[in-house]
LUMDO-256920 format. One record per residue (C-alpha): residue in one letter; residue number from 1; x, y, z. Coordinates in Angstrom, 2 decimals. Layout:
BEGIN
<site code="a" pos="NUM" px="X" py="Y" pz="Z"/>
...
This chain:
BEGIN
<site code="m" pos="1" px="0.05" py="-0.45" pz="-0.43"/>
<site code="a" pos="2" px="2.74" py="1.97" pz="0.95"/>
<site code="d" pos="3" px="4.18" py="1.39" pz="-2.97"/>
<site code="l" pos="4" px="0.84" py="2.32" pz="-4.22"/>
<site code="d" pos="5" px="0.59" py="5.64" pz="-1.79"/>
<site code="k" pos="6" px="3.68" py="6.52" pz="-3.39"/>
<site code="n" pos="7" px="2.98" py="5.98" pz="-7.03"/>
<site code="s" pos="8" px="-0.13" py="7.72" pz="-6.56"/>
<site code="v" pos="9" px="1.33" py="10.82" pz="-5.57"/>
<site code="n" pos="10" px="3.67" py="10.50" pz="-7.91"/>
<site code="v" pos="11" px="1.18" py="10.43" pz="-10.52"/>
<site code="d" pos="12" px="-1.19" py="13.57" pz="-9.15"/>
<site code="t" pos="13" px="2.46" py="14.92" pz="-9.41"/>
<site code="d" pos="14" px="2.36" py="14.26" pz="-13.32"/>
<site code="v" pos="15" px="-1.16" py="15.43" pz="-13.57"/>
<site code="d" pos="16" px="-0.48" py="18.57" pz="-12.31"/>
<site code="d" pos="17" px="2.29" py="19.48" pz="-15.46"/>
<site code="k" pos="18" px="0.78" py="18.17" pz="-17.80"/>
<site code="l" pos="19" px="-2.76" py="19.87" pz="-16.70"/>
<site code="n" pos="20" px="-0.94" py="23.29" pz="-16.38"/>
<site code="s" pos="21" px="1.14" py="22.87" pz="-19.57"/>
<site code="l" pos="22" px="-3.16" py="21.97" pz="-20.69"/>
<site code="k" pos="23" px="-4.03" py="25.25" pz="-19.87"/>
<site code="k" pos="24" px="-1.16" py="27.23" pz="-22.25"/>
<site code="d" pos="25" px="-1.77" py="24.63" pz="-24.82"/>
<site code="k" pos="26" px="-6.02" py="26.16" pz="-25.15"/>
<site code="n" pos="27" px="-5.11" py="29.48" pz="-24.86"/>
<site code="n" pos="28" px="-2.85" py="28.96" pz="-28.13"/>
<site code="l" pos="29" px="-5.13" py="26.31" pz="-29.62"/>
<site code="d" pos="30" px="-7.75" py="28.71" pz="-30.79"/>
<site code="s" pos="31" px="-4.40" py="31.40" pz="-32.41"/>
<site code="t" pos="32" px="-2.55" py="28.98" pz="-33.14"/>
<site code="s" pos="33" px="-5.47" py="27.21" pz="-35.51"/>
<site code="n" pos="34" px="-5.84" py="30.17" pz="-37.31"/>
<site code="t" pos="35" px="-2.37" py="30.94" pz="-38.14"/>
<site code="n" pos="36" px="-2.49" py="28.25" pz="-39.79"/>
<site code="t" pos="37" px="-5.90" py="27.97" pz="-40.62"/>
<site code="s" pos="38" px="-4.27" py="30.86" pz="-43.22"/>
<site code="a" pos="39" px="-0.72" py="29.63" pz="-43.66"/>
<site code="d" pos="40" px="-2.31" py="26.00" pz="-45.15"/>
<site code="s" pos="41" px="-4.61" py="28.79" pz="-47.26"/>
<site code="i" pos="42" px="-1.98" py="30.74" pz="-48.29"/>
<site code="n" pos="43" px="-0.44" py="27.27" pz="-49.26"/>
<site code="m" pos="44" px="-2.91" py="25.07" pz="-51.26"/>
<site code="n" pos="45" px="-4.04" py="28.98" pz="-52.87"/>
<site code="a" pos="46" px="-0.54" py="28.87" pz="-54.30"/>
<site code="t" pos="47" px="-1.02" py="25.38" pz="-55.24"/>
<site code="k" pos="48" px="-3.84" py="26.33" pz="-57.53"/>
<site code="e" pos="49" px="-2.32" py="28.91" pz="-58.97"/>
<site code="d" pos="50" px="1.02" py="26.79" pz="-60.33"/>
<site code="i" pos="51" px="-1.53" py="23.92" pz="-61.43"/>
<site code="k" pos="52" px="-3.72" py="26.62" pz="-63.29"/>
<site code="s" pos="53" px="0.46" py="27.71" pz="-64.96"/>
<site code="t" pos="54" px="1.37" py="24.35" pz="-65.18"/>
<site code="g" pos="55" px="-1.96" py="23.30" pz="-67.18"/>
<site code="s" pos="56" px="-1.24" py="26.73" pz="-69.57"/>
<site code="e" pos="57" px="1.92" py="25.35" pz="-70.75"/>
<site code="s" pos="58" px="1.06" py="21.48" pz="-71.56"/>
<site code="n" pos="59" px="-0.78" py="19.98" pz="-73.64"/>
<site code="n" pos="60" px="-4.64" py="18.88" pz="-73.62"/>
<site code="s" pos="61" px="-3.67" py="15.20" pz="-72.61"/>
<site code="n" pos="62" px="-1.13" py="17.23" pz="-69.07"/>
<site code="n" pos="63" px="-4.72" py="19.63" pz="-69.02"/>
<site code="t" pos="64" px="-7.56" py="16.63" pz="-68.03"/>
<site code="q" pos="65" px="-4.34" py="14.80" pz="-66.14"/>
<site code="i" pos="66" px="-4.35" py="18.39" pz="-63.57"/>
<site code="s" pos="67" px="-7.64" py="18.32" pz="-63.57"/>
<site code="e" pos="68" px="-8.49" py="15.22" pz="-62.48"/>
<site code="n" pos="69" px="-6.17" py="15.18" pz="-59.54"/>
<site code="r" pos="70" px="-7.94" py="18.35" pz="-58.35"/>
<site code="l" pos="71" px="-10.27" py="15.81" pz="-57.64"/>
<site code="e" pos="72" px="-7.94" py="13.93" pz="-55.47"/>
<site code="k" pos="73" px="-7.63" py="12.56" pz="-52.20"/>
<site code="f" pos="74" px="-5.85" py="11.60" pz="-49.69"/>
<site code="f" pos="75" px="-6.30" py="8.52" pz="-46.93"/>
<site code="n" pos="76" px="-4.95" py="8.69" pz="-44.14"/>
<site code="f" pos="77" px="-5.75" py="5.50" pz="-41.38"/>
<site code="t" pos="78" px="-3.77" py="5.61" pz="-38.64"/>
<site code="f" pos="79" px="-4.27" py="3.50" pz="-35.00"/>
<site code="y" pos="80" px="-2.62" py="3.70" pz="-32.31"/>
<site code="k" pos="81" px="-1.54" py="2.82" pz="-29.02"/>
<site code="v" pos="82" px="-2.29" py="4.20" pz="-26.59"/>
<site code="d" pos="83" px="0.09" py="3.89" pz="-22.86"/>
<site code="p" pos="84" px="-0.83" py="2.27" pz="-19.90"/>
<site code="k" pos="85" px="0.20" py="4.91" pz="-17.72"/>
<site code="w" pos="86" px="-2.58" py="7.34" pz="-18.90"/>
<site code="r" pos="87" px="-5.25" py="4.93" pz="-16.82"/>
<site code="w" pos="88" px="-3.59" py="6.04" pz="-14.09"/>
<site code="l" pos="89" px="-4.94" py="10.21" pz="-14.63"/>
<site code="n" pos="90" px="-7.05" py="11.06" pz="-12.39"/>
<site code="e" pos="91" px="-10.73" py="11.98" pz="-13.48"/>
<site code="i" pos="92" px="-10.06" py="15.19" pz="-13.74"/>
<site code="g" pos="93" px="-7.53" py="15.38" pz="-15.95"/>
<site code="k" pos="94" px="-9.35" py="12.74" pz="-18.33"/>
<site code="d" pos="95" px="-11.92" py="15.45" pz="-18.37"/>
<site code="e" pos="96" px="-9.71" py="18.27" pz="-19.58"/>
<site code="s" pos="97" px="-7.94" py="16.34" pz="-22.28"/>
<site code="s" pos="98" px="-11.34" py="14.63" pz="-23.65"/>
<site code="i" pos="99" px="-12.38" py="18.83" pz="-24.29"/>
<site code="e" pos="100" px="-8.75" py="19.37" pz="-25.73"/>
<site code="f" pos="101" px="-8.48" py="17.48" pz="-28.01"/>
<site code="l" pos="102" px="-12.58" py="17.79" pz="-28.99"/>
<site code="d" pos="103" px="-11.12" py="21.13" pz="-29.54"/>
<site code="l" pos="104" px="-8.82" py="19.88" pz="-31.84"/>
<site code="l" pos="105" px="-11.40" py="17.21" pz="-33.96"/>
<site code="k" pos="106" px="-13.70" py="20.73" pz="-34.46"/>
<site code="a" pos="107" px="-11.24" py="22.87" pz="-35.57"/>
<site code="a" pos="108" px="-9.57" py="20.12" pz="-38.10"/>
<site code="n" pos="109" px="-12.76" py="18.92" pz="-39.50"/>
<site code="t" pos="110" px="-13.64" py="22.51" pz="-41.07"/>
<site code="k" pos="111" px="-10.74" py="21.76" pz="-43.71"/>
<site code="m" pos="112" px="-10.90" py="18.10" pz="-43.76"/>
<site code="i" pos="113" px="-12.52" py="15.35" pz="-43.16"/>
<site code="v" pos="114" px="-11.78" py="13.61" pz="-40.16"/>
<site code="k" pos="115" px="-13.52" py="10.34" pz="-38.84"/>
<site code="t" pos="116" px="-13.13" py="8.13" pz="-35.37"/>
<site code="y" pos="117" px="-13.13" py="4.65" pz="-34.82"/>
<site code="s" pos="118" px="-12.15" py="2.93" pz="-31.58"/>
<site code="t" pos="119" px="-10.61" py="-0.28" pz="-31.48"/>
<site code="i" pos="120" px="-10.92" py="-1.57" pz="-27.63"/>
<site code="g" pos="121" px="-11.24" py="-5.41" pz="-27.98"/>
<site code="l" pos="122" px="-10.90" py="-5.69" pz="-31.08"/>
<site code="r" pos="123" px="-7.22" py="-5.75" pz="-31.95"/>
<site code="h" pos="124" px="-3.39" py="-5.97" pz="-29.26"/>
<site code="d" pos="125" px="-1.87" py="-3.10" pz="-30.67"/>
<site code="s" pos="126" px="-4.37" py="-0.40" pz="-31.13"/>
<site code="e" pos="127" px="-6.52" py="1.41" pz="-29.09"/>
<site code="f" pos="128" px="-8.44" py="3.45" pz="-31.65"/>
<site code="m" pos="129" px="-8.05" py="5.34" pz="-34.63"/>
<site code="i" pos="130" px="-8.29" py="8.27" pz="-36.79"/>
<site code="w" pos="131" px="-9.03" py="7.94" pz="-40.57"/>
<site code="t" pos="132" px="-8.65" py="11.61" pz="-41.85"/>
<site code="i" pos="133" px="-9.56" py="12.24" pz="-45.29"/>
<site code="s" pos="134" px="-7.93" py="15.53" pz="-47.40"/>
<site code="s" pos="135" px="-6.98" py="16.94" pz="-50.48"/>
<site code="s" pos="136" px="-3.38" py="18.28" pz="-48.59"/>
<site code="l" pos="137" px="-1.12" py="16.13" pz="-47.31"/>
<site code="e" pos="138" px="0.77" py="19.19" pz="-45.27"/>
<site code="n" pos="139" px="-3.40" py="19.33" pz="-43.48"/>
<site code="i" pos="140" px="-2.41" py="16.48" pz="-42.25"/>
<site code="q" pos="141" px="-0.12" py="16.51" pz="-41.00"/>
<site code="v" pos="142" px="-0.77" py="19.73" pz="-39.43"/>
<site code="f" pos="143" px="-3.60" py="17.83" pz="-37.64"/>
<site code="t" pos="144" px="-1.48" py="14.60" pz="-36.45"/>
<site code="s" pos="145" px="1.72" py="17.25" pz="-35.12"/>
<site code="k" pos="146" px="-1.61" py="19.01" pz="-32.97"/>
<site code="m" pos="147" px="-2.37" py="15.72" pz="-31.90"/>
<site code="y" pos="148" px="0.46" py="15.33" pz="-30.31"/>
<site code="s" pos="149" px="1.15" py="18.43" pz="-28.20"/>
<site code="t" pos="150" px="-1.68" py="17.33" pz="-26.92"/>
<site code="i" pos="151" px="-2.06" py="15.57" pz="-23.38"/>
<site code="l" pos="152" px="-4.48" py="12.43" pz="-24.73"/>
<site code="g" pos="153" px="-0.97" py="12.64" pz="-27.17"/>
<site code="k" pos="154" px="1.84" py="11.96" pz="-24.54"/>
<site code="y" pos="155" px="0.03" py="9.18" pz="-24.78"/>
<site code="v" pos="156" px="-0.04" py="7.50" pz="-27.39"/>
<site code="e" pos="157" px="1.54" py="5.42" pz="-30.80"/>
<site code="p" pos="158" px="0.83" py="5.40" pz="-34.22"/>
<site code="t" pos="159" px="0.57" py="1.75" pz="-34.40"/>
<site code="n" pos="160" px="-0.13" py="1.31" pz="-37.96"/>
<site code="t" pos="161" px="-0.38" py="3.99" pz="-40.69"/>
<site code="f" pos="162" px="-1.85" py="2.95" pz="-44.16"/>
<site code="l" pos="163" px="-1.45" py="6.33" pz="-46.96"/>
<site code="s" pos="164" px="-4.06" py="6.01" pz="-50.47"/>
<site code="l" pos="165" px="-5.07" py="8.42" pz="-52.38"/>
<site code="t" pos="166" px="-8.16" py="8.88" pz="-54.77"/>
<site code="r" pos="167" px="-8.34" py="7.26" pz="-58.66"/>
<site code="k" pos="168" px="-10.56" py="6.90" pz="-60.90"/>
<site code="s" pos="169" px="-11.17" py="3.51" pz="-61.39"/>
<site code="i" pos="170" px="-9.51" py="2.18" pz="-64.75"/>
<site code="y" pos="171" px="-12.13" py="-0.87" pz="-64.94"/>
<site code="s" pos="172" px="-14.85" py="1.12" pz="-64.55"/>
<site code="n" pos="173" px="-16.83" py="3.65" pz="-64.52"/>
<site code="r" pos="174" px="-19.37" py="3.27" pz="-62.53"/>
<site code="v" pos="175" px="-17.60" py="2.67" pz="-59.18"/>
<site code="k" pos="176" px="-18.71" py="5.60" pz="-56.05"/>
<site code="l" pos="177" px="-16.28" py="5.66" pz="-52.87"/>
<site code="g" pos="178" px="-18.64" py="5.89" pz="-49.67"/>
<site code="f" pos="179" px="-17.18" py="8.82" pz="-48.48"/>
<site code="e" pos="180" px="-18.67" py="10.45" pz="-51.93"/>
<site code="s" pos="181" px="-22.42" py="9.11" pz="-50.25"/>
<site code="d" pos="182" px="-23.81" py="13.22" pz="-49.82"/>
<site code="n" pos="183" px="-26.06" py="13.71" pz="-46.76"/>
<site code="v" pos="184" px="-25.45" py="10.07" pz="-45.65"/>
<site code="a" pos="185" px="-26.33" py="8.65" pz="-41.94"/>
<site code="p" pos="186" px="-22.48" py="7.34" pz="-41.10"/>
<site code="l" pos="187" px="-22.68" py="3.77" pz="-40.49"/>
<site code="k" pos="188" px="-21.67" py="1.58" pz="-37.40"/>
<site code="y" pos="189" px="-18.34" py="-0.02" pz="-39.12"/>
<site code="v" pos="190" px="-15.17" py="-0.06" pz="-41.57"/>
<site code="v" pos="191" px="-13.29" py="-2.95" pz="-41.41"/>
<site code="v" pos="192" px="-10.10" py="-1.75" pz="-42.95"/>
<site code="y" pos="193" px="-6.91" py="-3.48" pz="-45.64"/>
<site code="p" pos="194" px="-4.21" py="-2.76" pz="-46.91"/>
<site code="f" pos="195" px="-4.64" py="-4.72" pz="-50.16"/>
<site code="i" pos="196" px="-1.10" py="-6.10" pz="-52.91"/>
<site code="k" pos="197" px="-1.36" py="-7.71" pz="-56.25"/>
<site code="s" pos="198" px="0.87" py="-10.06" pz="-58.38"/>
<site code="r" pos="199" px="2.78" py="-8.97" pz="-60.75"/>
<site code="e" pos="200" px="1.84" py="-11.28" pz="-62.93"/>
<site code="w" pos="201" px="-1.87" py="-9.60" pz="-62.93"/>
<site code="y" pos="202" px="-0.15" py="-5.99" pz="-64.38"/>
<site code="l" pos="203" px="1.43" py="-8.33" pz="-66.72"/>
<site code="l" pos="204" px="-2.57" py="-9.19" pz="-68.07"/>
<site code="p" pos="205" px="-3.81" py="-7.83" pz="-71.12"/>
<site code="l" pos="206" px="-6.10" py="-4.97" pz="-70.20"/>
<site code="e" pos="207" px="-9.15" py="-6.61" pz="-71.23"/>
<site code="k" pos="208" px="-8.38" py="-9.92" pz="-69.96"/>
<site code="r" pos="209" px="-7.88" py="-7.77" pz="-66.59"/>
<site code="k" pos="210" px="-10.79" py="-5.58" pz="-67.45"/>
<site code="q" pos="211" px="-13.48" py="-9.14" pz="-67.77"/>
<site code="m" pos="212" px="-12.11" py="-10.23" pz="-64.29"/>
<site code="m" pos="213" px="-12.75" py="-7.53" pz="-62.47"/>
<site code="d" pos="214" px="-16.45" py="-7.21" pz="-64.03"/>
<site code="e" pos="215" px="-16.58" py="-10.42" pz="-62.46"/>
<site code="h" pos="216" px="-15.84" py="-9.11" pz="-59.35"/>
<site code="i" pos="217" px="-17.30" py="-5.73" pz="-59.55"/>
<site code="n" pos="218" px="-20.52" py="-7.18" pz="-60.16"/>
<site code="v" pos="219" px="-19.85" py="-9.37" pz="-56.57"/>
<site code="g" pos="220" px="-19.58" py="-6.29" pz="-54.97"/>
<site code="r" pos="221" px="-23.33" py="-4.94" pz="-56.29"/>
<site code="k" pos="222" px="-25.00" py="-7.94" pz="-55.12"/>
<site code="y" pos="223" px="-24.91" py="-5.46" pz="-51.82"/>
<site code="p" pos="224" px="-25.84" py="-2.24" pz="-51.64"/>
<site code="a" pos="225" px="-25.41" py="-1.57" pz="-48.06"/>
<site code="i" pos="226" px="-21.83" py="-1.86" pz="-48.70"/>
<site code="r" pos="227" px="-20.01" py="1.18" pz="-49.26"/>
<site code="l" pos="228" px="-16.26" py="0.26" pz="-50.91"/>
<site code="n" pos="229" px="-13.71" py="2.61" pz="-50.42"/>
<site code="t" pos="230" px="-10.55" py="1.78" pz="-52.31"/>
<site code="t" pos="231" px="-8.07" py="4.10" pz="-52.95"/>
<site code="y" pos="232" px="-5.10" py="3.58" pz="-54.51"/>
<site code="s" pos="233" px="-0.91" py="3.37" pz="-52.36"/>
<site code="f" pos="234" px="1.48" py="2.92" pz="-55.60"/>
<site code="g" pos="235" px="4.91" py="5.53" pz="-54.56"/>
<site code="i" pos="236" px="3.45" py="6.63" pz="-51.55"/>
<site code="g" pos="237" px="2.38" py="2.84" pz="-49.45"/>
<site code="d" pos="238" px="4.34" py="0.26" pz="-49.12"/>
<site code="q" pos="239" px="0.94" py="-1.19" pz="-50.20"/>
<site code="d" pos="240" px="-0.82" py="-1.19" pz="-54.28"/>
<site code="f" pos="241" px="-4.33" py="-1.00" pz="-52.67"/>
<site code="m" pos="242" px="-5.87" py="0.38" pz="-49.80"/>
<site code="l" pos="243" px="-9.49" py="-0.77" pz="-48.73"/>
<site code="a" pos="244" px="-12.26" py="0.46" pz="-46.59"/>
<site code="f" pos="245" px="-15.61" py="-1.15" pz="-46.06"/>
<site code="e" pos="246" px="-18.35" py="1.25" pz="-44.17"/>
<site code="t" pos="247" px="-21.39" py="-1.33" pz="-43.04"/>
<site code="d" pos="248" px="-24.36" py="-2.10" pz="-40.06"/>
<site code="d" pos="249" px="-23.93" py="-5.72" pz="-40.83"/>
<site code="l" pos="250" px="-20.48" py="-7.46" pz="-39.93"/>
<site code="s" pos="251" px="-22.18" py="-10.32" pz="-40.80"/>
<site code="m" pos="252" px="-23.25" py="-8.97" pz="-44.66"/>
<site code="f" pos="253" px="-19.47" py="-8.34" pz="-45.48"/>
<site code="q" pos="254" px="-18.35" py="-11.10" pz="-43.83"/>
<site code="n" pos="255" px="-20.77" py="-12.98" pz="-46.57"/>
<site code="l" pos="256" px="-19.24" py="-10.36" pz="-49.05"/>
<site code="i" pos="257" px="-15.68" py="-11.27" pz="-48.47"/>
<site code="m" pos="258" px="-16.30" py="-14.97" pz="-48.29"/>
<site code="d" pos="259" px="-17.83" py="-14.59" pz="-51.99"/>
<site code="l" pos="260" px="-14.82" py="-11.73" pz="-53.29"/>
<site code="r" pos="261" px="-12.32" py="-15.30" pz="-52.69"/>
<site code="e" pos="262" px="-14.21" py="-17.37" pz="-55.49"/>
<site code="t" pos="263" px="-13.87" py="-14.31" pz="-58.23"/>
<site code="q" pos="264" px="-10.64" py="-15.28" pz="-60.58"/>
<site code="v" pos="265" px="-9.62" py="-11.67" pz="-58.45"/>
<site code="s" pos="266" px="-8.19" py="-13.70" pz="-56.08"/>
<site code="r" pos="267" px="-5.44" py="-15.81" pz="-58.09"/>
<site code="y" pos="268" px="-3.48" py="-12.91" pz="-57.65"/>
<site code="i" pos="269" px="-3.78" py="-11.64" pz="-54.65"/>
<site code="l" pos="270" px="-0.60" py="-11.50" pz="-52.67"/>
<site code="k" pos="271" px="-1.89" py="-9.52" pz="-49.46"/>
<site code="d" pos="272" px="-5.01" py="-8.18" pz="-48.10"/>
<site code="l" pos="273" px="-3.30" py="-8.49" pz="-43.79"/>
<site code="p" pos="274" px="-5.00" py="-7.64" pz="-41.72"/>
<site code="i" pos="275" px="-7.88" py="-6.99" pz="-41.29"/>
<site code="i" pos="276" px="-8.50" py="-4.49" pz="-39.34"/>
<site code="p" pos="277" px="-12.61" py="-4.18" pz="-37.87"/>
<site code="c" pos="278" px="-13.30" py="-1.43" pz="-36.24"/>
<site code="v" pos="279" px="-16.56" py="1.18" pz="-34.30"/>
<site code="l" pos="280" px="-17.46" py="4.13" pz="-35.36"/>
<site code="k" pos="281" px="-17.57" py="6.52" pz="-31.98"/>
<site code="n" pos="282" px="-16.81" py="9.36" pz="-30.80"/>
<site code="m" pos="283" px="-13.49" py="10.69" pz="-29.44"/>
<site code="d" pos="284" px="-14.98" py="11.51" pz="-25.94"/>
<site code="e" pos="285" px="-16.74" py="8.11" pz="-25.73"/>
<site code="i" pos="286" px="-12.85" py="6.53" pz="-26.85"/>
<site code="i" pos="287" px="-11.37" py="8.52" pz="-24.30"/>
<site code="k" pos="288" px="-14.02" py="7.66" pz="-21.48"/>
<site code="n" pos="289" px="-13.35" py="3.48" pz="-22.37"/>
<site code="l" pos="290" px="-9.34" py="3.96" pz="-22.26"/>
<site code="g" pos="291" px="-9.60" py="3.05" pz="-18.62"/>
């Protein structure tokens, strides 16, 4: 008991120090956010001007590609493991941390899409996942940097990070990504996993690949309640693709995956692991569930 009391005193002292730091961070949060917003806006405007300039000097083919690139967005899926020391913080410290983190999320969502998911009890290597969608890679970095400056940020460690880009499919022009659906309620679960195809696949004639992909796509259309987000990681990640399936029914999603295993495309899959199910939750609820 004496050792426990001693630990409690040390923890409370640590909490006081962090809360003092928290107050300073909160005072600077709005001004920092506004400053970065202005800076990011300038950078984004400069990028647009650069694109216009490049387009004027390029041929029609390049202009078309630039126009398509403007529609592309970065997807970032980052999974976090929480330090067990977090559980020793007193409730006041946890409440202040929650308020601070929610303020950050609110500010970030004015510039990009930020979704939070719980993986507590579903994975040994993470407790939550943050999914960000942005046309600016720098916005994702700014958000992550600010997150690490929060109280909670000092107790988390990323265990998996997957980066990808949206891009039009060469196999079908009727594929619409789940995140592109307007005015729809978010679904309860998202299942995220990286995806790698063999080099033999890419050496096949395009028409043969299209035939096999038609079968693959038609299987997916049998499950209209499941929203698919297929994004591309070529050159910017260790995988070829990132898949994020949104669903309200994991059993139905399992049926879909089992059906896809029986398609011809599955012959050319090298890796589709780890498969990580996540539960959509507000960040304040996730923080409370951390213990």
